[in-house]
N, C-alpha and C positions, 0 to 999 in steps of 0.2 A: 476476592478477586486480586488481592495484592500480588500473589505469585504470577497470575496470568498477565497482569499489567507490567510486571517486571520482565517477564519473558518477552513481551513486545519490545520493550526498551533494549534489551540485550540483543534481540534479533536485529533490530534496526541499527544499532551500533556496529554489529558484525557486518551488516550490508555496507555501511559507510566505509569500514576498514577494507572490505573486499574491493570496492570500486576506487578507493583513493589511489592515485597514481596512474590510473588509466587515462589515456588521452581522449579528447573529445571525439576523435575519429573512432577509437575503440568503443566508446560508449554508444556511438551511433551505428556501428556496424551490425548488420543482421547476419549472424553466422548461418552457414549453409544448414538447411533443415529446420530453421526457425522462421517465424513470421513477425518477430519483433526483435528489439535490441535491449541491451542493459539499461539504457536511459529510460526507455518506455516502461520497463518492469518496475523501476524505482518509482516513477510517477504513478504508475498503476496502483501501487500499494497505498499511497496517501489518499488517492481518490476512493479506492475500495473501502478503506477504513471509514471514511466519511459517510459513504452510502450505507454500509452495513450498520454502523453504530448510530449515526445521527439521523439520516433520512428515515430509516426504519423506526426510529423513535419519535418521528414527527418534529424533529429539530432542524434548524437550518444547517446546510452544509457550508463549508468554508470556501468553496471554489465556485467560480461561475460556470455556467453550462458548457461553454466551449472547452474549458479544461477537462471537465468531466467526460464530455463526448470523445475527446482525443485519447483519454486514458482509461475509460471504463472497459469492462469485460467485453471481449470480442473485437475491440478496436486494434488497429495497428498504427505504428508511428506514421503520423501524417506530416511530419516536418523533421528537419534535422535539428536536434537539440543543441543549444549553445552552452558555453560555460556558465552563463548566468542562469539558464534553466537548471543545470545540474546543481549549482549552488542552492537554488531555490528548493529543489527536490530534497537534497541532503538536509537542509535546515528544517523543512517541513516534516521529514521523518522524525526528527527530535521534538519539534514543537507540537505536532499533533499527538504524539505518544504522551507527552506531559499533559496536554490539554484534555485528552481522554481520561487520564487518571484523575485529574482535578475535577472534571465534570462528573465523573462517576462517584467520586468520594463526596461531592457536594450534593448528590441526589438529583442531578439534572435530568436523568433518564427516568421518566415517570410512566411512559407507555411504550408499547412496541407492537408494530404490525408484523404478524408471523410471515416468514419468508422461506420458501423452499429453495435451497441452494442447488446449483447444478451438480454438486457433489452428492446430492441425495439426502442431505441432512436439513431438517427444518429448524430454523431459528425461531424461538418463541419468546425470547427475552434479551435484554441487553447483555446479560451474562453469556447467553448462547452466542451472541454476535461477537463478543470479545474473544471467547474461546475459539470460535470458528475463524475469526480474523487471524489469530496466531497460526492456525493450520495453514491458511491461505498464504500468509507471509513466509512461512517456512518453505512452502512449495515454490514460491517465486524466488526465494533466496537460493534454493537449489538450482533453479533455471539460471539465475545470475552467475552462480559459480560454474555451471556447465558452459555457459556462453563465454565466460572469461577464458576457460581452458580451450575453447574452440577458436579463439582469436589468433 
């Protein structure tokens, strides 16, 4: 899983580079044809990784329910994000990638509840979850790049 965890880190660093320099207004703007914004997409990634990898493994997630509810699949931005929120999201992109790698390498993931994704792929192990999470992150990175062009 070393390569897969490295891909996660590279993707997240690319996301940070892509959004650096955008104003808080740009990060919060919902471009025409979209139902969310760049800020929401970044937060969504950290929450989804926690749900796919930790919750499905029977481990505690890092965020309280209100954060998860605001950023989980199917949600839309319920607030205007502030600079402090964006800083938190950027930091968590890095911290949770490192934490996942450390927890995986330390054998923390001992069980996994199978989960059928809306993509049509069933996750049966933590390895499946990590691989699928990378696909999910790439998809949202694409959305972020498209939204940035639409601003």
